[in-house]
C-alpha positions in Angstrom: 0.0 -0.4 0.2 1.0 3.3 -0.9 -0.7 5.2 1.7 -0.4 8.5 -0.5 -2.6 7.4 -3.4 -5.8 5.9 -1.1 -7.8 5.4 -4.1 -5.2 3.7 -5.6 -4.9 1.5 -2.6 -8.2 0.6 -2.2 -8.7 0.0 -6.4 -5.6 -3.0 -6.2 -6.9 -4.4 -2.9 -10.6 -4.6 -4.5 -8.7 -6.1 -7.5 -5.9 -8.2 -5.9 -3.1 -6.0 -7.2 -0.3 -4.7 -5.6 0.0 -1.2 -5.0 3.0 -0.5 -3.8 5.5 -1.1 -5.8 3.1 -0.6 -8.7 3.6 -2.1 -12.6 2.5 0.8 -15.5 -0.3 -2.1 -16.5 -2.0 -1.6 -13.0 -2.0 2.0 -13.5 -3.1 1.8 -16.5 -5.7 -0.5 -15.6 -6.7 1.6 -12.9 -7.1 4.9 -14.9 -9.4 3.2 -17.5 -11.6 1.7 -14.8 -11.9 5.2 -13.4 -12.0 7.6 -16.1 -15.7 8.1 -15.3 -14.1 10.7 -12.3 -12.4 13.0 -14.8 -8.9 13.7 -14.9 -9.4 16.5 -13.0 -9.5 14.0 -10.1 -7.9 11.1 -10.7 -4.8 13.1 -11.9 -4.2 13.8 -8.4 -4.1 10.4 -7.5 -1.7 9.3 -10.3 0.8 12.3 -9.3 0.7 10.6 -5.6 1.2 7.0 -7.1 4.4 8.7 -8.8 5.6 10.5 -6.2 5.6 8.0 -3.4 7.4 5.2 -5.7 10.2 8.2 -5.7 10.3 8.7 -2.7 11.5 5.1 -2.2 13.5 4.7 -4.4 11.7 2.6 -7.3 10.7 3.4 -11.1 8.0 5.8 -11.7 5.4 3.5 -12.8 3.3 6.2 -14.1 5.6 8.0 -15.9 4.5 7.7 -19.9 4.2 4.5 -21.9 0.6 2.6 -21.4 -0.1 5.2 -18.5 -0.1 8.3 -20.1 -1.7 6.6 -23.3 -4.9 5.5 -21.2 -4.6 9.1 -19.8 -4.5 9.8 -23.2 -7.8 8.3 -24.2 -9.6 9.9 -21.1 -8.1 13.7 -21.7 -7.7 13.9 -25.3 -5.2 16.7 -25.7 -4.4 16.6 -29.2 -0.9 16.8 -30.6 0.0 20.2 -31.5 -1.0 20.5 -35.4 2.8 22.5 -35.6 4.2 19.2 -34.8 5.6 16.8 -37.7 3.6 13.2 -37.9 6.3 11.0 -36.3 6.5 13.2 -32.8 2.8 13.2 -32.7 2.7 9.4 -31.2 5.1 10.8 -28.8 3.2 13.6 -27.7 0.3 11.1 -27.0 2.5 9.2 -24.4 4.1 12.3 -22.5 2.9 12.3 -19.2 -0.5 14.5 -18.8 1.0 17.7 -17.0 3.3 18.1 -20.5 1.0 17.5 -22.5 -1.4 20.5 -21.0 1.6 23.1 -20.8 2.7 22.4 -24.6 -1.0 22.2 -25.8 -1.9 25.7 -23.9 1.8 27.0 -25.1 1.2 25.8 -29.1 -2.5 27.3 -28.7 -1.0 30.6 -27.2 1.1 30.9 -30.1 -1.1 30.3 -32.8 -3.4 32.5 -31.3 -0.8 35.2 -31.1 0.2 33.9 -34.9 -3.2 35.0 -35.9 -3.3 38.4 -33.8 0.0 39.1 -35.2 -1.3 38.7 -39.2 -4.9 40.5 -38.7 -2.7 43.3 -37.6 -0.1 43.3 -40.5 -3.2 43.0 -43.0 -4.9 45.8 -41.4 -1.9 48.0 -41.6 -1.3 46.7 -45.3 -4.6 48.2 -45.9 -4.0 51.4 -44.2 -0.9 52.0 -45.9 -2.9 51.1 -49.5 -5.6 53.7 -48.6 -2.7 56.4 -47.7 -0.9 55.4 -51.3 -3.9 55.5 -53.3 -4.5 58.9 -53.2 -0.9 60.1 -54.0 -1.2 57.5 -56.9 -3.8 59.8 -58.2 -2.3 62.7 -57.7 0.9 61.5 -59.5 -1.1 60.4 -62.7 -2.9 63.8 -62.2 0.8 65.4 -62.5 1.9 63.5 -64.9 -0.4 63.7 -67.2 -0.6 67.4 -67.1 2.9 67.6 -67.5 
C-alpha cells in the first residue's frame, strides 16, 4: 500500500493487485477503470502514486507509456498541429502535465500568430489607403505635365 494514494490502494485491494510497487500496467488499468471520475480528480492520485514510488527509490510506474496512453484516451489532448507526424505519436505518451503545458503553449502561440497576421493585414490596408490618393495625384501630375 502506498498510503499516498488511497483511491489507488483501495482499487488494487479490491482487484488483488499489489499497489506498491505498482506495475505500469496496473496503473493504466486503474486509470481506465476510473476514467468516469474525470482527469481533474484522477490526476492528483496519479501524481501521488508517482511521488510515493520515487520517494521510496522505485521506478515511476506512471511515467509515460501505457499509463500516459490511458490518460490521453480520457483527457483527449490533441498533439500540436505544428508538430511533424512522426512526433505526434510521441506526444500521446508524454505525461499529462507536459501535454497540458505544450498544448497550452502552442494554443497561445497560434493565437499570437493569428493576431499578428490580422494586425499586419490592417496595416497593409491602411498603407494602401494612404498610397492610393498619392497615386491619383501623381497620375494627374503626370498627365498634366
